[in-house]
N, C-alpha and C positions, 0 to 999 in steps of 0.2 A: 504496500501501500501500500462553507463554496456551495448549497446546498439550500435554494429557493421553496417556500414553503407557502401553503394557502393561512395567509395570517387570520382567518377567522373559526382552523380550527387545531385547536392549542394543543389537543390531547392528541391528533393526528401529529402532531408536531412533534412530539417530545417523542412518542413511537418511532418514527422514523431518525430521531437521532441513534435512539437504544439499537437498533438496526443494524445502523453502519457500524456503531462500536460495535456490536456484538461478532461482525462480520469481521471487520479488521484488528480485534482485539485476538483473534487466530491468526488473521493471514501476519500480524506483526509479532510472533515469535520468535527470536533469535534461536541457532539449533549447533550444536558440534559440527563445523565443514568439515566433516569427513568424506571422502568420496573414493578410496582407495581402492575399493572389491569392485568390478565392472559389475553395473545396476542391473536387476531382470528390466526387461521393458518389450510390450509388444511391438515397436516400431523396430523390424529385424535392419539391420545392416547393410541387408544385401538390398535391401528396396528406401536407404535413405535416411528415415525416420523423420523428424522433427528438423529435423537441423540439416536434412538435403548430404547429397552422399559423397562420399570421401574421394577427393580427387587424387588421383595418382600419383600427381607430383605437387612442389607448391605453388600456388596460383603466384603469377605474375606480381599480384599486387604487395606480394609478402617483401618486393622489392623496393616498393616505393616509399619515400620517408616523409610521403606526406600520407600512411594509408590510416592513420587513426584519426587525422581531422575530421571534425563534428563529434565524436564519440568522447573524447578524453583530450586534456589540455597538454600537448607539444612539453614534453621537460619532466611531465609531471609523473609520481607513483604508479597512477592507474598508466599510462602511457608506454612505460620501460615494462609493467607488465603483462601489457599485451603484446609488446615486442618478445615479453620472455617464454611466454605461451607458444606465440606462431613459430618459435624456432623448437620447441619441443613437438609441436601436431601440423604439420604440413596440412593435416584439413581445416584448420582454422584460418577464415577469413572473417572479414567486417561483415559483409553480407550474409553470408551464410548463418553464422551464427547470431544476427542479431533477429534477423527471420523468424530463425528456430525457436529463438527466447520470445519472442511476441504473440508468434503459436503456444509455444507452452505458458505461457501469461493466461491468456483466454482459456485454454484446455483448462487449466486448475479451478480458476476463480468459479469455470461454469460447474466444473466435476465438485467442488464442494460445496456449490450452493444446493446443487441435485443430490449431493451422499451419493456420489458413484465412487465408492473406496477402491473398485478395481482400478480405475486411472489413475488415483491421488497416490496408489501403491507404485504405479511405474514410473511415476513423475519424480516423486519427493523419495527425500533420507528417511530412513525409517524416526528418526528425532521431529521430524516435520510432520511425517506421516501422522503420528501419535496423536501428537497437537489439534490435526484437524479432527481425526476420528473421535476424539472426546468430546467437540463442539459438535460434532455431527450427529451423535448417540443423544445428547442433551437436547437437543432439536427432536429428537425422534422421541423421545421420551416424556417430552411435551407435548409431542402431536401434532407440531409445527414444520411449515415448509418453509423455505426463501426460495425466491427465486433473484438472481442477479443475471445479469446480459453485461459487456462489455460494449459500454457506445461507440467510443473511442480512447483510440494511447496514443496520445498530443504529439508524446517526445519519448525517445530511448537513448539515454548516456551510459559510458562506464562510469560509475564512478569509483571502483578500487578493482583489481588485476595481480595476477600471480601466480607464479609456478613456483610450488615446492614438494619438497618429499614427494614428487611425483604424481602429481597434484593441482591438475589447474584449477582457478575457481576465477569469477568474474563477478561481481558486483553490478547491477543492473539497478538505474534510476527509473522508474518508468510514470510518467504521468499520464494518466488516464482519466476517464469520464465511466461512472461504475451508473448502472440503476436500478435499485435492490427493492423489492417486496417482501415481507412476512405474513405468512397466513395461519391460522389455525387450522384444529382439528377437522373442521366443518368445511376452510376453504373460505372462514370471516377472514376479508383484509383484517391487520391486526398492525401492521406499521409500515414503511417507507418511503420513498419518496416523490413526489411530482413530478421532478426532473431531476435528471442525470447529477450526478454528487461527485465533483473535480476530488482527486487526492495523489498522494506520491507513494508511489512503495521500494524499497531497497532489497531486490531478490537477487540474492546468490546462486548461481550454477556452479555447479563443480562436472571438473570430466578427467578419467587416469588417462594420456595420453596412449598408454599400452593398450586401452579399454577396443576390445572390436567392436563395440557399440556406439557407435557414431555420438547419440545422445548425450544429452548433459541434464542434469539431477539438481531439482530445488535441492540445497541444504540447508538453508535460513533465509527467514523475511523480516522488515520491517516496517513499519507504514508511520508517513509523517505527514504531520496533520498542519 
């Protein structure tokens, strides 16, 4: 991980704030950044997965001194980290990684709202999955359901990057607009927003370059308000 409400419905507005808080209290839990073991994933390396096919040789962009412009500040720790990742993983390119990360963001937010544990297991580290699963179980126990759609991903930038001990980590800053509603067991609306809410999320993805799986796993999240 900023909203407009109908001023005549104060109770509905309070519930909307509660829904947003509940959603991002789970999306904002930090977890251990450990991706040393290749993740189990339904996206087959042979099919490319979320992050696209693995190139047989380093992409030409890997030789471009300006290749991270627009993603990170030149000379920064994040820039140096991206260089280090590209040096260990020929398949790593800005276009391929950012496109895959944006797809993963939408899939994870949607799966969390729907309570789709199978999808979450394939895309999250065990620590992050446990936090998401606890909130899903709490909703189910109360007979509540949540609908969340990603209206827009306005911006995606690299906040931090590193390559250490055989694991590559990239923290992305997502500026997004979400639309969320919450219903009780009878399907009655008990909270939500009339308009999309703008939020900023910091999500860290990790992958071992030696892994045959091209996909990165979400290992930490944090929501900024």
